[in-house]
C-alpha positions in Angstrom: -29.2 147.2 37.0 -30.0 144.5 34.4 -26.9 144.0 32.2 -28.8 143.7 29.0 -30.5 147.0 29.6 -27.2 148.6 30.6 -25.4 147.1 27.6 -28.0 148.4 25.2 -27.7 151.9 26.7 -23.9 151.7 26.5 -23.9 150.6 22.9 -26.3 153.4 21.9 -24.2 155.9 23.8 -21.0 154.7 22.1 -22.6 154.9 18.6 -24.4 158.2 19.0 -22.5 160.3 21.6 -19.1 159.0 20.9 -19.6 158.5 17.2 -17.9 155.1 17.0 -18.3 153.0 13.8 -21.0 150.4 13.5 -18.3 147.6 13.3 -16.9 148.8 16.7 -20.4 148.6 18.2 -20.8 145.1 16.9 -17.4 144.1 18.3 -18.2 145.5 21.7 -21.6 143.7 21.7 -19.8 140.4 20.9 -17.1 140.8 23.6 -19.5 141.8 26.3 -22.0 139.1 25.4 -19.3 136.5 25.7 -18.4 137.7 29.2 -22.0 137.9 30.4 -22.8 134.5 29.0 -19.6 132.9 30.4 -20.2 134.3 33.8 -24.0 133.9 33.8 -24.2 137.6 34.7 -27.6 139.1 34.9 -27.0 142.3 36.9 -24.2 144.9 36.8 -23.6 144.3 40.5 -22.4 140.7 39.7 -19.4 142.1 37.8 -16.6 141.7 40.3 -12.8 141.6 40.3 -12.8 137.9 41.0 -15.2 137.3 38.0 -13.0 139.3 35.7 -9.9 137.5 36.9 -11.5 134.1 36.2 -12.7 135.3 32.8 -9.2 136.3 31.9 -7.9 132.9 32.9 -10.6 131.3 30.8 -9.8 133.5 27.8 -6.1 132.7 28.1 -6.9 129.0 27.7 -9.2 129.3 24.7 -7.9 128.0 21.3 -6.6 130.5 18.9 -5.3 130.0 15.4 -3.6 126.7 14.7 -2.4 125.0 17.8 -1.9 128.2 19.8 -4.1 129.6 22.4 -5.9 132.9 22.0 -3.4 135.7 21.4 -3.0 138.3 24.2 -3.8 141.1 21.8 -7.2 139.4 21.1 -7.8 138.9 24.8 -7.2 142.6 25.3 -10.1 143.4 23.0 -12.5 141.8 25.5 -10.9 143.8 28.3 -11.0 147.1 26.4 -14.8 146.5 25.7 -15.4 145.7 29.4 -13.4 148.7 30.6 -15.4 151.0 28.3 -18.6 149.5 29.6 -17.5 150.0 33.3 -16.6 153.7 32.5 -20.1 154.2 31.1 -21.6 152.7 34.2 -19.6 155.0 36.5 -20.6 158.1 34.4 -24.3 157.1 34.9 -23.7 156.6 38.7 -24.5 152.9 38.4 -22.6 150.9 41.1 -19.8 148.9 39.6 -16.1 148.2 40.0 -13.6 150.8 38.9 -12.5 150.4 35.3 -9.0 151.3 36.3 -8.8 147.9 38.1 -8.6 146.2 34.6 -5.1 146.2 33.4 -4.4 145.0 29.8 -2.1 142.1 29.2 1.4 143.0 28.0 1.7 142.1 24.3 4.8 141.8 22.2 5.6 144.7 19.9 3.9 144.4 16.5 6.1 143.2 13.7 5.7 145.0 10.4 5.0 143.3 7.1 7.2 145.3 4.8 8.3 145.1 1.2 11.5 146.6 -0.2 11.5 149.7 -2.4 12.3 147.4 -5.4 9.3 145.1 -4.6 7.1 148.1 -4.2 8.0 149.5 -7.6 7.4 146.1 -9.2 4.0 145.9 -7.5 3.0 149.4 -8.7 4.1 148.5 -12.2 2.2 145.1 -12.2 -1.1 146.7 -13.2 0.0 147.6 -16.7 -3.1 146.9 -18.8 -5.2 149.4 -20.7 -8.7 148.0 -20.0 -11.0 149.5 -17.4 -10.3 147.0 -14.7 -6.5 147.3 -15.1 -6.7 151.1 -15.0 -8.8 150.8 -11.8 -6.3 148.5 -10.2 -3.4 150.8 -11.2 -5.3 153.8 -9.6 -6.0 151.9 -6.4 -2.3 150.8 -6.0 -1.0 154.3 -6.7 -3.6 156.0 -4.4 -2.9 153.6 -1.5 0.8 154.3 -1.6 0.4 158.0 -2.2 -2.0 158.7 0.6 -1.5 156.0 3.2 -5.3 155.5 3.3 -6.8 152.5 5.1 -8.5 150.2 2.7 -12.0 151.0 4.1 -11.3 154.7 3.6 -10.2 154.1 0.0 -13.4 152.1 -0.7 -15.6 155.0 0.7 -14.3 157.5 -1.8 -16.6 159.0 -4.4 -15.9 159.9 -8.0 -16.3 163.6 -7.3 -12.8 163.7 -6.0 -11.2 167.1 -6.9 -8.1 166.1 -8.9 -7.1 169.8 -9.4 -5.9 169.8 -5.8 -3.0 168.0 -4.2 -5.1 167.1 -1.1 -8.5 166.0 0.0 -10.3 165.3 3.3 -11.2 161.8 4.4 -13.4 160.7 7.3 -11.5 157.9 9.1 -11.7 155.9 12.3 -13.7 157.3 15.1 -15.4 159.6 12.5 -12.4 161.8 12.6 -11.6 164.0 9.5 -8.0 164.4 8.3 -6.3 165.7 5.2 -4.3 163.4 2.9 -2.1 164.3 0.0 -2.1 162.8 -3.4 0.9 162.5 -5.8 0.9 163.4 -9.5 1.3 159.7 -10.4 -1.8 158.8 -8.4 -3.8 161.7 -9.9 -2.9 160.6 -13.4 -3.8 157.0 -12.7 -7.2 158.0 -11.2 -7.9 160.4 -14.2 -7.1 157.6 -16.7 -9.5 155.2 -14.9 -12.3 157.7 -14.6 -11.9 158.5 -18.4 -12.4 154.8 -19.2 -15.4 154.4 -16.9 -18.7 153.9 -18.7 -21.0 153.7 -15.6 -22.6 156.5 -13.6 -22.0 155.1 -10.1 -21.0 157.7 -7.4 -18.2 155.4 -6.1 -14.7 156.2 -7.1 -13.9 152.5 -7.4 -16.4 150.0 -8.6 -16.4 146.2 -8.9 -15.8 145.0 -12.5 -16.5 141.4 -11.8 -19.1 139.7 -14.0 -22.6 139.1 -12.7 -24.8 140.9 -10.2 -21.9 142.6 -8.4 -20.7 144.4 -11.5 -20.5 148.2 -11.1 -21.2 148.2 -7.3 -18.8 150.0 -4.9 -15.7 147.9 -4.5 -15.2 146.2 -1.1 -12.1 146.0 1.1 -12.1 142.2 0.5 -12.0 142.7 -3.3 -9.0 145.1 -2.9 -7.2 142.6 -0.8 -7.7 139.8 -3.4 -6.6 142.2 -6.2 -3.4 143.2 -4.4 -2.6 139.5 -3.7 -2.8 138.8 -7.4 -0.6 141.6 -8.4 2.0 140.8 -5.7 2.2 137.3 -7.2 2.5 138.7 -10.7 5.3 141.0 -9.4 7.2 138.0 -8.0 6.8 139.0 -4.4 6.7 135.9 -2.2 5.8 137.8 1.0 2.2 138.4 2.1 1.1 141.8 0.6 -2.1 143.5 1.8 -3.5 147.0 1.5 -2.1 147.6 5.0 1.4 146.8 3.7 1.1 149.7 1.3 0.1 151.9 4.3 3.2 150.7 6.1 5.3 151.5 3.0 3.8 155.0 2.9 4.8 155.6 6.5 8.3 154.2 6.3 9.0 156.1 3.0 8.1 159.4 4.8 10.2 158.6 7.9 13.2 157.4 5.9 13.2 160.6 3.9 13.2 162.8 7.1 9.6 163.3 8.1 9.0 163.6 11.9 6.9 161.0 13.6 4.2 163.5 14.8 3.5 164.5 11.1 3.3 160.8 10.1 0.9 160.2 13.0 -1.4 163.0 11.6 -1.1 161.7 8.0 -2.0 158.2 9.0 -4.9 159.3 11.2 -3.6 157.6 14.4 -5.3 158.8 17.5 -2.2 158.0 19.6 1.5 158.5 18.9 2.0 155.1 20.5 0.4 153.5 17.4 2.8 155.3 15.1 5.8 154.1 17.3 5.7 150.8 15.4 7.7 152.6 12.7 10.6 153.5 15.0 12.8 151.0 13.3 13.0 153.6 10.5 13.9 156.5 12.8 16.3 154.2 14.7 18.1 153.5 11.5 18.3 157.2 10.8 19.7 157.9 14.3 22.3 155.2 13.8 23.5 157.1 10.7 23.5 160.4 12.6 25.6 158.8 15.4 28.0 157.3 13.0 28.5 160.6 11.1 28.6 163.1 13.9 29.7 161.4 17.1 33.4 162.1 17.9 35.4 158.9 17.9 38.6 158.4 19.8 41.5 158.0 17.5 
């Protein structure tokens, strides 16, 4: 079968039947295109184990950031896309190699960018103005830490959020809906911001920059820039991003006794393996348990 026809059908299936995000579809398109172009592949029958092995070698030698070659985690993105494509072909009874033959490269465990509790408190206190923009920024910081939302999820919120409740539903990755919980501090900050708002935009958070972008829905990039500014104001020298606040949310829960399965649900992780990056917190807790309860020989 012609690969371009098969790829189009695969991307449509992934978007419609599997409900994947448009960004995921774009990424799959890019990764598959690069493989087909590199291998001059015109037909699905030309996808062989040997071709894939050579492609992996080629990827491994491609430049990455700085002087390094492409990271293995990035290489795996290509293989994940290709494996999903091969699974689709097999479901459609189109002759192809088995997707199980593609094994992902082993990658080092992810290291977490974390800030201390003191640094977190300084960051949350950094947005201390009374103007509309400062009140918005305070609400964003409090909401990110209170809920553990992804920055894209936060930007998608609308101003009809029911602040009389302690929870609300959010549609996250893979179009999956989960419940998140909001603290009193976050609710107060959002109320103060909404009270100061003079526009009628449906978005919960809007851009207050001068010019054409004023009062449009805020973007993840704008939130990232804003947090970077407040981190510097708070005297934090580490790189601080919206995802760092998500990490702080998770580690705060675990260090206060929450179980990892509950944290998985609150973060919206599809797999417990993703949540396992926070085991450094549970490991520290286990160390204290061992020290306190394990009988020591006198």
